[in-house]
C-alpha positions in Angstrom: -16.6 -38.3 -1.2 -16.0 -39.2 2.5 -13.5 -37.8 4.9 -12.7 -38.3 8.5 -12.3 -35.4 10.8 -9.2 -35.6 13.0 -8.2 -32.7 15.2 -7.9 -29.7 12.7 -7.6 -31.8 9.4 -9.9 -34.0 7.5 -8.5 -37.3 6.0 -9.8 -38.8 2.7 -8.5 -42.3 3.0 -9.9 -44.0 -0.2 -7.1 -43.6 -2.7 -9.3 -43.4 -5.8 -11.3 -40.5 -4.1 -8.1 -38.8 -2.9 -6.6 -38.7 -6.2 -9.7 -37.5 -7.8 -10.0 -34.6 -5.4 -6.3 -33.7 -5.7 -6.1 -33.9 -9.4 -9.2 -31.9 -10.0 -8.1 -28.9 -8.1 -4.9 -29.6 -6.2 -6.9 -29.6 -2.8 -4.9 -31.0 0.2 -1.7 -33.0 0.6 -1.1 -36.4 -0.6 -0.1 -38.9 2.2 2.1 -42.0 2.0 -0.2 -44.8 1.3 -2.5 -42.8 -1.0 -4.7 -40.8 1.3 -5.2 -37.1 1.3 -5.1 -34.6 4.1 -7.2 -31.5 3.8 -7.0 -28.5 6.1 -10.2 -27.0 7.4 -10.5 -24.3 4.8 -10.3 -26.9 2.0 -12.7 -29.3 3.6 -15.3 -26.4 4.3 -15.1 -25.3 0.7 -15.5 -28.8 -0.7 -18.5 -29.4 1.7 -20.1 -26.2 0.5 -19.6 -27.5 -3.1 -21.2 -30.7 -2.3 -18.0 -32.6 -3.0 -17.1 -33.9 0.3 -19.0 -35.5 3.2 -17.2 -35.2 6.6 -17.6 -37.7 9.4 -16.3 -38.1 13.0 -16.4 -41.5 14.8 -19.1 -42.6 12.3 -21.4 -39.5 12.8 -21.7 -36.8 10.1 -20.3 -33.5 10.7 -22.6 -30.6 9.6 -21.2 -27.3 8.1 -22.0 -25.4 11.1 -20.0 -27.8 13.4 -17.0 -27.6 11.0 -17.0 -23.8 11.1 -17.2 -23.8 15.0 -14.3 -26.1 14.9 -12.3 -24.1 12.6 -13.0 -20.9 14.3 -11.7 -22.4 17.6 -8.4 -23.5 16.0 -7.7 -20.4 13.7 -8.1 -16.7 14.7 -10.0 -14.9 12.0 -11.1 -18.0 10.4 -14.2 -16.3 8.8 -12.0 -13.6 7.1 -9.6 -16.4 5.9 -12.4 -18.5 4.6 -14.1 -15.7 2.7 -10.7 -14.8 0.9 -9.9 -18.5 0.3 -13.5 -19.1 -1.2 -13.2 -16.1 -3.5 -9.9 -16.8 -4.9 -10.9 -20.6 -5.5 -13.9 -19.3 -7.4 -11.8 -17.0 -9.5 -10.0 -20.2 -10.7 -6.8 -20.2 -8.7 -5.2 -22.9 -6.8 -4.8 -21.6 -3.1 -2.6 -23.2 -0.4 -2.4 -21.9 3.2 1.0 -20.4 4.1 2.6 -21.2 7.5 4.9 -18.2 7.2 4.4 -14.6 7.2 1.4 -14.7 4.8 -2.0 -16.2 4.8 -2.1 -17.8 1.3 0.0 -18.8 -1.7 -1.7 -18.5 -4.8 -0.6 -20.0 -8.1 -1.3 -18.7 -11.5 -4.2 -20.1 -13.4 -3.5 -23.4 -14.9 -0.5 -23.8 -12.7 0.1 -26.7 -10.0 1.8 -26.6 -6.6 4.4 -29.1 -7.9 5.3 -27.5 -11.2 4.5 -23.8 -11.0 6.0 -21.0 -8.9 3.7 -19.1 -6.6 2.3 -15.9 -8.2 0.9 -14.2 -5.1 1.5 -14.1 -1.5 -2.0 -13.0 0.0 -3.0 -11.5 3.2 -6.6 -11.7 4.4 -7.6 -8.6 6.3 -10.7 -7.5 8.1 -11.6 -3.9 7.4 -11.9 -3.2 11.1 -8.2 -4.3 11.7 -5.5 -1.8 12.2 -3.3 -0.9 9.1 0.2 -0.8 10.3 2.1 0.7 7.4 5.5 -0.7 8.7 4.3 -4.2 8.5 3.1 -3.5 4.9 6.5 -2.3 3.9 8.1 -5.4 5.4 5.7 -7.8 3.8 6.0 -6.0 0.5 9.8 -6.3 0.6 9.6 -10.0 1.5 7.4 -10.7 -1.4 9.6 -8.8 -3.9 12.7 -10.6 -2.5 11.1 -13.8 -3.5 9.8 -12.4 -6.8 6.1 -12.6 -5.8 3.4 -10.0 -5.8 1.8 -9.1 -2.6 -2.2 -9.1 -2.6 -4.0 -7.5 0.4 -7.5 -8.9 0.4 -9.6 -6.7 2.6 -13.0 -8.1 3.6 -15.7 -5.6 4.5 -18.4 -6.1 7.1 -20.8 -7.3 4.3 -18.3 -10.0 3.3 -17.3 -8.1 -0.1 -13.8 -8.2 -1.1 -11.3 -5.5 -2.4 -7.9 -6.4 -3.4 -4.9 -4.2 -3.4 -1.5 -4.7 -4.8 1.3 -3.5 -2.5 4.9 -2.8 -3.8 7.8 -0.8 -2.8 9.9 1.5 -5.0 10.4 5.2 -5.2 9.3 7.3 -8.3 11.9 9.0 -10.3 12.6 11.4 -13.2 15.5 12.8 -15.1 17.7 14.7 -12.5 17.5 18.4 -12.5 20.2 20.9 -11.5 19.6 22.7 -8.3 18.1 26.1 -8.7 20.6 28.9 -9.1 18.2 31.9 -8.7 18.8 34.4 -5.9 15.5 35.6 -4.8 14.2 37.5 -1.7 11.0 36.3 0.0 8.5 38.3 2.0 6.9 36.3 4.7 3.1 36.6 5.2 1.0 34.6 7.6 1.4 31.1 6.1 3.1 31.6 2.7 5.9 33.4 1.1 5.8 36.0 -1.8 8.6 36.9 -4.2 7.6 40.3 -5.4 10.6 40.7 -7.9 9.2 39.5 -11.2 12.3 38.6 -12.7 13.6 36.5 -9.8 10.2 34.9 -9.5 10.3 34.0 -13.2 13.8 32.5 -12.7 12.6 30.2 -9.7 9.6 29.2 -11.6 11.6 28.4 -14.7 14.3 26.4 -12.8 12.1 24.0 -11.1 8.4 25.1 -11.5 8.4 26.5 -7.9 5.6 28.4 -6.7 2.5 29.7 -8.4 2.2 33.0 -10.3 -0.3 35.5 -9.0 0.1 38.4 -11.4 3.6 39.3 -11.4 4.1 37.9 -8.0 5.4 34.3 -7.3 3.6 32.7 -4.2 5.7 30.0 -2.5 4.3 27.5 0.0 6.3 27.1 3.3 7.8 23.8 2.2 9.0 25.2 -1.0 10.4 28.1 0.9 12.4 25.9 3.3 13.6 23.8 0.3 14.8 27.0 -1.6 16.4 28.4 1.4 18.4 25.3 1.9 19.6 25.3 -1.7 20.7 28.9 -1.3 18.1 30.2 -4.0 16.1 32.2 -1.5 16.7 34.5 1.4 14.1 35.5 4.0 13.5 38.5 6.2 11.3 38.8 9.3 8.0 40.5 8.3 8.1 43.1 11.1 11.6 44.0 11.5 13.1 43.3 8.1 16.0 41.5 9.7 17.4 38.4 8.0 15.7 35.1 8.9 17.9 31.9 9.2 16.6 28.5 7.9 16.5 27.0 11.2 14.3 30.1 12.4 12.0 29.7 9.5 11.6 26.0 10.0 10.6 26.6 13.6 8.1 29.2 12.6 6.7 26.9 9.9 6.3 24.0 12.4 4.2 26.3 14.7 1.9 27.0 11.7 1.9 23.5 10.4 2.6 20.8 13.0 3.6 17.9 10.6 6.0 20.5 8.5 9.2 18.6 9.2 7.7 15.3 8.0 6.4 16.7 4.8 9.5 18.6 4.2 11.6 15.4 4.2 9.3 13.7 1.8 9.3 16.8 -0.4 13.2 17.1 -0.4 13.5 13.5 -1.3 11.0 13.7 -4.2 12.9 16.8 -5.5 16.2 15.0 -5.2 14.7 12.3 -7.5 14.1 14.9 -10.1 10.4 15.2 -9.6 8.2 18.3 -9.6 6.2 18.5 -6.3 2.9 20.4 -5.8 0.4 20.4 -3.1 -2.1 17.4 -3.1 -4.7 19.2 -1.0 -7.4 19.1 -3.7 -6.9 15.3 -3.8 -6.8 14.7 -0.1 -3.1 13.9 0.1 0.1 15.8 0.9 1.5 16.2 -2.7 0.9 15.4 -6.2 4.1 14.6 -8.3 4.9 15.3 -11.9 8.0 14.3 -14.1 7.8 17.5 -16.2 6.0 20.9 -16.5 2.7 20.6 -14.4 0.9 22.6 -17.1 1.7 20.1 -19.9 2.3 16.7 -18.0 -0.1 14.4 -16.2 0.6 13.8 -12.5 1.2 10.1 -12.1 1.2 10.0 -8.3 -0.3 11.3 -5.2 2.1 11.1 -2.3 1.2 11.0 1.3 3.9 11.4 4.0 3.8 9.2 7.1 6.1 8.6 10.0 7.8 5.3 10.3 5.5 3.9 13.0 2.2 5.2 11.3 -1.0 3.3 11.8 -4.5 4.0 10.6 -7.8 2.2 9.8 -8.4 0.4 6.6 -11.4 2.7 5.5 -8.9 5.7 5.3 -6.7 3.5 3.2 -9.5 2.6 1.0 -10.5 6.3 0.6 -7.0 7.3 -0.3 -6.6 4.6 -3.0 -10.0 5.1 -4.5 -9.6 8.8 -4.8 -6.2 8.3 -6.5 -7.7 5.6 -8.8 -10.7 8.0 -9.6 -8.2 10.8 -11.0 -5.9 8.2 -12.8 -3.1 8.2 -10.3 -1.4 5.9 -7.9 -1.1 6.6 -4.1 2.4 6.4 -2.6 2.8 6.5 1.0 6.1 8.0 1.8 7.6 6.6 5.0 9.8 9.1 6.7 12.6 7.6 8.9 15.7 9.2 10.3 17.8 8.0 7.6 15.7 7.8 4.5 12.3 8.0 2.8 10.7 4.9 1.5 7.8 4.5 -0.8 4.8 2.0 -0.7 2.4 1.9 -3.6 -1.2 0.6 -3.3 -3.2 0.0 -6.1 -6.7 -1.5 -6.4 -6.7 -4.7 -8.6 -8.8 -7.6 -9.8 -6.8 -10.7 -9.5 
């Protein structure tokens, strides 16, 4: 079928051919009078599929020429085309989006005129910066329109990895605050509760700490949380004088620079009824349970990040892959002055 290149579109003027292209894949946009307007992504895909010949002023336009033209009109065209091509080959009807996303994708068997959009899709190069704030905003926009957000990340060899991004905090049955009254002994970077009965009470009331013989070992974050709840008092290790919560937090921040960030996320997860343990062995800040860690499976790994956090996509890929390998979801807990929000990334096959 023949199309005429005009600026950054290709026009198929023959009504019969235009109708055939549209009806067999919903390519392009029908024009008054019976023609069809194709964008350059659609035209290139149809050329590659040997279904379209493009001409300009009576001369044939080669694939290389069309790619050069498209790249001059659209930033990152090669990334867009790889994603478009892959989704089309998976059997989806795909339309470019002029708004906040790159593509609208309709469910298999659906049509743009009769079926709601299933996915909003962002086409992303693995070398681009991952701005977590933007991911939150785009996920929220998708959810507000009852769509799923797909992140299509293209690596340097042109292979694709898809992630579904969604917001929403984990939760469990609310738990009463700890009522124990324990005393802590501050070592270099952790706290011990040497009274066995007080340690047992803390552990029973929220699975705090880890038993080492008859002693309960608490992390710095657990200690600050319990001090704020009035369940734990602290003394300076050298003088034995009482240590205030603010003094302890200052000391903990010297030991662990991101202490306050992690503490905010920890407090929020505990408020939601969840049991929170270190996620160090899984390369994240926390692993989260909705019951006894000895009998329940951890559903989530949680990594606390500041509101303006930026990273590289290989780091995000590593986090998602590791969580998937241990049958968990990775949640990024964005800590702001007012609240903690959660972004879930899950690798999917659309």
